[in-house]
C-alpha positions in Angstrom: 0.0 0.0 0.0 2.9 2.3 0.7 4.2 2.0 -2.9 0.7 2.9 -4.2 0.2 5.9 -1.9 3.6 7.4 -2.3 3.6 6.9 -6.1 0.1 8.5 -6.4 1.0 11.5 -4.2 4.4 12.2 -5.6 3.3 12.0 -9.3 0.1 14.0 -8.7 2.1 16.8 -7.1 4.9 16.6 -9.6 2.4 16.9 -12.5 0.9 20.2 -11.3 2.2 22.8 -13.8 4.1 20.2 -15.8 4.2 20.4 -19.6 1.9 17.4 -19.9 -0.7 19.2 -17.8 -0.3 22.2 -20.1 -0.7 19.8 -23.1 -4.0 18.4 -21.5 -5.3 22.0 -21.2 -4.3 22.7 -24.8 -6.0 19.5 -26.1 -9.1 20.3 -24.1 -9.3 23.8 -25.6 -8.6 22.6 -29.1 -10.8 19.5 -29.4 -13.5 20.2 -26.7 -14.1 16.4 -26.3 -13.1 15.5 -22.8 -13.8 11.7 -22.9 -11.4 10.7 -25.7 -8.8 13.2 -24.3 -9.0 11.6 -20.8 -8.9 8.1 -22.3 -5.9 9.0 -24.4 -4.1 10.4 -21.4 -4.9 7.2 -19.5 -3.7 4.9 -22.2 -0.5 6.9 -22.9 0.3 7.1 -19.2 -0.3 3.3 -18.6 2.1 2.4 -21.5 4.7 5.0 -20.6 4.8 4.3 -16.9 4.7 0.5 -17.4 7.8 0.9 -19.5 9.4 3.3 -17.0 8.5 1.0 -14.1 10.0 -2.0 -16.0 13.3 -0.1 -16.4 13.3 0.8 -12.7 12.7 -2.9 -11.7 15.3 -4.1 -14.1 17.9 -1.6 -12.7 17.2 -2.8 -9.2 17.7 -6.4 -10.2 20.9 -5.6 -12.1 22.6 -3.3 -9.6 21.2 -4.6 -6.3 19.9 -2.8 -3.3 23.2 -1.3 -2.1 24.1 0.5 -5.3 20.5 1.4 -6.0 20.2 3.0 -2.5 22.8 5.6 -3.5 21.5 6.0 -7.1 17.9 6.5 -5.8 18.9 8.9 -3.0 20.8 11.1 -5.4 18.1 10.8 -8.1 15.3 11.8 -5.7 17.3 14.8 -4.5 18.0 15.7 -8.1 14.2 15.4 -8.8 13.6 17.8 -5.9 15.7 20.4 -7.6 14.1 19.7 -11.0 10.7 20.2 -9.5 11.6 23.8 -8.8 12.3 24.5 -12.5 9.1 25.6 -14.4 8.0 23.6 -17.4 6.9 25.0 -20.7 5.0 23.4 -23.6 6.8 23.0 -26.9 4.6 23.8 -29.9 5.6 20.5 -31.5 4.1 18.6 -28.5 0.7 20.2 -29.2 0.6 19.6 -33.0 1.8 16.0 -33.1 -0.4 13.4 -34.7 -3.6 15.5 -35.2 -4.6 13.3 -38.1 -5.3 10.4 -35.8 -8.4 11.9 -34.2 -8.8 13.2 -30.7 -8.0 9.9 -28.9 -5.0 9.2 -31.2 -3.7 12.7 -31.1 -3.9 12.7 -27.3 -2.3 9.2 -27.0 0.6 10.0 -29.2 1.2 13.6 -28.0 1.0 12.6 -24.3 3.2 9.5 -24.8 5.9 11.6 -26.5 5.6 14.5 -24.1 6.1 12.1 -21.2 9.4 10.8 -22.6 12.2 12.1 -20.4 9.7 14.0 -18.3 9.9 14.4 -14.5 7.1 11.9 -13.9 8.7 9.3 -16.1 11.9 9.6 -14.2 10.0 9.5 -10.9 8.3 6.3 -12.1 11.6 4.7 -12.8 12.9 5.7 -9.4 9.8 4.6 -7.6 9.7 1.2 -9.3 13.3 0.7 -8.3 12.6 1.9 -4.7 9.5 -0.3 -4.1 9.5 -4.0 -4.9 5.8 -3.7 -6.0 5.9 -2.9 -9.7 2.1 -3.1 -10.2 1.2 -0.8 -7.3 3.8 1.8 -8.5 2.4 1.8 -12.0 -1.2 2.0 -10.7 -0.2 4.8 -8.3 1.8 6.8 -10.8 -1.0 6.5 -13.4 -3.6 7.5 -10.8 -1.4 10.5 -9.9 -1.2 11.6 -13.5 -5.0 11.2 -13.9 -5.7 13.2 -10.7 -3.6 16.1 -12.0 -4.7 16.0 -15.7 -8.3 14.9 -15.8 -9.6 17.9 -13.9 -7.7 20.2 -16.3 -9.5 18.5 -19.2 -12.9 18.7 -17.6 -12.7 22.1 -15.9 -10.1 23.7 -18.1 -8.3 26.9 -17.6 -10.0 27.9 -14.4 -8.8 24.8 -12.5 -5.2 25.3 -13.8 -5.1 28.9 -12.8 -6.6 28.3 -9.3 -3.7 26.1 -8.1 -0.8 27.8 -6.5 1.7 26.0 -8.8 4.9 27.3 -7.0 3.6 26.1 -3.6 2.6 22.7 -5.1 6.0 22.3 -6.8 7.7 23.3 -3.5 5.7 20.5 -1.6 6.6 18.0 -4.3 10.3 19.0 -4.2 10.2 18.6 -0.4 8.7 15.1 -0.8 11.4 14.1 -3.3 14.1 15.5 -1.0 12.7 13.5 1.9 12.6 10.3 -0.2 16.2 11.0 -1.3 17.5 11.4 2.2 15.5 8.3 3.4 17.0 6.3 0.5 20.5 7.5 1.3 20.0 6.5 4.9 18.7 3.1 3.8 15.3 3.6 5.5 12.8 1.0 4.1 15.3 -0.6 1.7 
C-alpha cells in the first residue's frame, strides 16, 4: 500500500504545472471532447509508466539494493531540484499526430511529451525503490489522472486556481525526503 500511496501522491504533485498538464489543457481547448482526451491520457500514461517501471525494476535487479540505494537517493534529491524549474510546452508537442483523431492525437502527443519528463523519471525511481511494480504503476497512473483529468474537464479555471509554485515546493520537499531516506537506507 505504501508503494501505491507514495507513487500516487508524488506524481500527482509533480504533475501540477508540468508540460503534460499544459498539453492536457491545450488539447481540451482545441478539441473540446473530454472523454477521448482523458482516455488518451490514461492509455499513454499506462504504457509510458509501465515501460518506465520495468526499467526501474530491471535496474534494481541488475545493480542490487546497495548500489540502488545511492542512485535512488541522489536521483530523488535531483528530482527535488528539477521540480523547482518551471516547465513549458513545446509547440511540437501540441501539434503531433492531429490526423489520428482526438484519442489518437492525445495518446501520441501525451506519450511523446512524457518521454524524459519528471514523472517518467519518478516512475523509474519509484519502481526501483519499491518492490511492488504493479502498485507503483497504478499509483503513478492515478497521480497523472488526478492532475490531468480535472484540467481537461474544468479547463483553464482549474489550472489557474492552483498555487503552482507552492505545489512544486511541496513536491520538491517530498522528493528530497525520499532521497534522504533512501541514502540512509530507510525502508530498503
